[in-house]
C-alpha positions in Angstrom: 150.8 150.3 134.3 149.8 153.2 136.7 148.7 153.0 140.5 145.0 153.9 139.5 145.0 150.8 136.8 146.6 148.4 138.8 144.5 149.2 142.0 141.4 148.8 139.2 142.4 144.9 137.9 143.4 143.9 141.7 140.2 144.8 142.7 138.4 143.3 139.9 140.5 139.8 140.5 139.5 139.7 144.1 135.4 140.3 143.6 135.9 137.8 141.0 137.8 135.1 143.0 136.2 131.9 144.1 138.6 131.8 146.6 141.3 134.4 148.9 143.8 135.5 146.7 147.6 135.3 148.4 149.9 138.2 147.2 151.4 135.9 145.0 148.2 135.5 143.2 148.0 139.1 142.5 151.8 139.5 141.5 150.9 137.0 138.7 148.1 139.7 137.5 150.9 141.6 136.7 153.7 139.3 135.4 155.2 140.2 138.6 156.2 143.6 137.5 154.3 145.0 140.9 156.0 144.4 143.9 154.8 143.0 147.5 154.9 146.1 148.9 153.0 148.1 146.3 150.5 145.2 146.3 150.1 145.9 150.0 149.5 149.4 149.6 147.0 149.0 146.7 144.9 146.5 149.3 144.9 149.1 151.9 143.6 151.7 149.5 140.9 149.5 148.5 140.1 148.6 152.0 139.8 152.2 153.0 137.7 152.5 149.7 135.3 150.1 150.8 135.0 151.3 154.5 131.4 152.8 154.3 130.0 149.9 151.9 128.1 146.9 152.7 131.2 144.5 151.2 134.7 144.4 152.7 138.2 143.7 152.4 139.3 141.3 154.6 142.8 139.2 155.4 141.8 135.5 156.2 144.4 132.6 156.6 144.5 131.6 153.1 144.6 135.1 151.6 142.7 138.2 150.6 138.9 138.4 149.8 135.9 140.9 149.1 132.9 139.3 151.7 129.8 140.9 153.1 129.9 142.7 156.4 128.9 140.5 159.6 126.1 142.8 160.5 124.2 142.9 157.1 123.7 138.5 157.3 120.7 138.9 158.5 119.0 140.6 156.0 121.0 138.9 153.1 119.9 135.4 155.2 116.4 136.3 154.1 117.3 135.4 150.1 117.7 132.1 151.3 115.9 131.3 154.5 116.3 127.2 154.5 119.2 126.5 156.1 121.3 123.3 156.4 121.0 121.8 159.9 123.1 123.1 162.6 125.9 121.2 164.3 125.2 119.9 167.7 126.6 121.6 170.6 128.3 118.7 171.4 130.5 119.0 168.0 130.8 122.8 168.6 132.1 122.5 172.0 134.6 120.1 170.8 135.5 122.4 167.9 136.1 125.1 170.4 138.1 123.0 172.7 140.8 122.6 169.8 140.7 126.1 168.6 141.8 127.2 171.9 144.0 124.4 173.2 145.6 123.1 170.6 147.5 120.7 170.1 145.1 118.3 171.7 144.6 114.9 172.4 140.7 112.8 172.3 142.0 112.7 176.0 142.8 116.2 176.3 139.5 117.1 175.1 137.6 114.6 177.1 139.1 115.8 180.5 137.9 119.2 179.5 134.0 118.0 178.5 133.9 115.6 181.2 132.4 113.1 178.8 133.6 110.5 176.0 134.1 112.0 172.5 132.5 110.0 170.1 135.3 109.5 167.2 132.3 110.7 164.9 132.5 113.9 165.9 136.3 114.4 165.1 135.8 112.4 162.0 132.7 115.0 161.1 135.3 118.3 162.0 138.0 116.3 159.9 135.7 115.8 157.2 134.6 119.4 157.0 138.1 120.8 156.9 138.0 122.5 160.1 140.2 120.2 162.5 143.2 118.1 161.5 145.9 115.7 162.8 149.1 117.2 163.5 151.5 115.0 165.1 151.2 112.0 168.1 152.1 113.1 171.4 155.4 111.2 172.6 153.4 109.4 175.5 151.9 105.5 175.9 149.9 104.7 172.5 151.1 108.1 170.8 147.5 109.5 170.6 147.0 112.1 168.1 147.0 115.5 168.2 144.6 118.2 166.9 144.6 121.6 165.6 142.6 123.7 163.6 143.2 124.6 159.8 143.6 127.3 157.5 139.9 126.5 156.5 138.8 126.7 159.9 140.0 130.3 160.1 138.9 131.3 156.3 135.3 130.0 157.5 135.5 132.5 160.7 136.8 135.1 158.6 140.3 135.2 160.6 143.7 135.4 159.0 145.3 134.2 162.0 144.6 132.4 165.9 145.5 135.4 167.5 142.5 137.0 166.0 140.2 134.5 168.4 138.5 136.3 171.0 140.3 136.1 174.2 138.5 133.7 176.6 136.8 135.0 180.1 138.2 133.1 182.8 138.9 129.2 182.7 136.1 127.9 180.4 136.8 126.9 177.5 133.0 125.9 176.3 130.7 128.4 177.9 133.2 131.5 176.9 134.0 130.5 173.4 130.7 129.6 172.2 129.2 133.0 173.7 132.0 134.9 171.8 133.1 133.5 168.8 130.4 133.0 166.1 130.6 129.0 166.2 126.2 129.1 165.7 126.6 131.0 162.5 129.7 128.9 161.5 127.8 126.1 162.0 124.5 127.2 160.1 126.2 128.8 156.8 127.7 126.3 155.0 126.3 124.0 153.2 127.2 120.1 154.1 130.1 118.4 152.5 129.1 115.8 149.7 128.0 112.8 150.8 127.3 114.1 154.0 123.2 113.4 154.6 123.1 115.2 157.8 125.5 117.6 159.3 123.6 117.1 163.2 126.0 115.0 164.9 123.0 112.3 166.1 125.5 109.7 167.6 125.5 109.4 171.7 128.2 110.0 173.5 129.4 107.2 176.1 128.5 108.1 179.9 131.9 109.2 181.6 132.5 110.0 185.4 134.7 112.9 185.6 137.0 112.9 188.6 137.4 115.7 190.7 139.8 117.9 188.7 137.4 117.4 185.7 135.0 120.1 184.4 131.7 118.8 183.7 130.1 119.3 180.4 127.9 122.2 179.4 125.6 119.9 177.1 122.5 118.3 177.2 122.4 116.3 173.7 118.7 115.7 173.9 116.0 117.7 175.2 114.7 116.2 178.2 117.3 113.6 178.6 119.8 114.3 181.6 123.1 115.3 180.4 125.6 112.3 180.9 128.2 114.3 182.8 125.5 115.1 185.6 123.7 111.6 186.4 
């Protein structure tokens, strides 16, 4: 098979694939007769060929895939104007803290946010497949350590945590939520099966922050005073 035919096969497989393809998957297309180095070269050529089109070839955490360019999303959204409810700011703040401070315990998150984190928030993120427990801290009670998953990176279109936008200053919540497209992440996906309402409506317990703790930036219910600032 010549290079042109191989590139055509690879392009077709990537366009038709339901999930990102790994180099191993791509090798299977050619009975492993095409080397990984050749596959990488073909992928680079395909990326260049699609540079000026509305779809781009990108490498995410679990492999390679074609996806629409971010600047075209507003137009595509018009085809499906009804979106599922967005996740609450409390949920997305918690996700931002895990993404930028991982691995972290629930206590770490509460210290940063300045409020008690409802267990429903963490379960919600785990059910979505965005965070997981990767171990336990060797301290009293051995609290669980949370980190983001490869699925989280895929849904943001990233291949590694190194591609997360840098934080400005020390404020994880405000800086991360402004620079990372968590709003799109929270609204672009359909609810998981059996999840009637993805918006976190569970109230958080009052928590009085210590001198070193940062106040929460959220106000979960319009017209209600922020529990961290009460």
